[in-house]
C-alpha distance (Angstrom), angle and dihedral (degrees) to the residues before:
residue distance angle dihedral
M1 . . .
D2 3.80 . .
Y3 3.72 119.5 .
S4 3.72 133.8 -160.8
A5 3.77 122.5 -132.2
R6 3.93 89.5 -112.8
Q7 3.86 92.0 54.2
L8 3.87 86.0 56.1
G9 3.77 93.0 52.3
W10 3.84 100.0 -96.4
D11 3.84 114.8 144.7
E12 3.77 129.3 169.2
D13 3.68 92.8 -132.4
M14 3.78 93.5 61.6
G15 3.77 124.0 91.4
Q16 3.73 119.4 -92.7
S17 3.83 99.3 -105.6
K18 3.92 91.7 41.7
R19 3.83 89.6 54.0
R20 3.63 95.2 48.8
R21 3.82 94.5 44.1
A22 3.73 90.9 52.1
V23 3.91 93.9 51.8
L24 3.69 94.4 44.2
E25 3.83 93.0 49.4
G26 3.85 89.0 48.1
C27 3.78 88.9 52.9
H28 3.81 93.3 49.8
N29 3.81 92.6 -112.6
R30 3.82 94.5 -54.5
P31 3.75 106.6 138.5
L32 3.69 95.7 -173.2
K33 3.80 92.2 57.2
A34 3.77 89.2 47.8
A35 3.75 92.5 51.3
R36 3.79 91.8 50.5
I37 3.78 93.6 49.3
L38 3.77 91.1 48.1
Q39 3.79 91.8 46.6
N40 3.80 87.8 57.9
T41 3.85 90.3 49.8
A42 3.81 88.5 49.6
K43 3.88 90.4 54.9
L44 3.85 97.0 42.2
G45 3.88 101.6 31.5
R46 3.70 116.3 136.0
T47 3.79 97.7 -136.4
D48 3.73 137.1 32.9
E49 3.77 90.3 -113.3
V50 3.75 92.6 55.9
R51 3.81 93.1 46.2
R52 3.82 93.0 48.0
K53 3.78 96.2 48.1
A54 3.77 93.5 42.6
K55 3.82 89.8 52.5
A56 3.76 92.2 49.5
D57 3.82 92.7 49.0
S58 3.81 90.4 45.7
S59 3.79 92.0 52.8
Y60 3.85 87.7 49.1
F61 3.84 93.3 54.7
Y62 3.83 92.0 44.8
R63 3.84 89.5 55.4
L64 3.80 91.6 45.7
H65 3.81 89.3 52.0
E66 3.71 93.2 49.6
R67 3.94 90.6 50.0
Q68 3.84 90.5 49.0
R69 3.79 92.9 47.0
G70 3.89 89.5 48.9
Q71 3.81 91.4 53.2
R72 3.79 92.2 50.6
N73 3.84 94.0 48.9
G74 3.66 99.6 36.9
């Protein structure tokens, strides 16, 4: 099942850490899944603010995924 960031508790009016924590928890601590959901939100967001914040959060989760992947493989 596909989720939207809003269904996972993400809201542009929340603080950055609260937004990111809500999405990560909703994705069962899977940063790649969180990144992909937020990337969709960044593409389809209704306002510039939503798109900007979703893109920033998505980038954060992609970087987190890469760091975790590097630790497992390295």
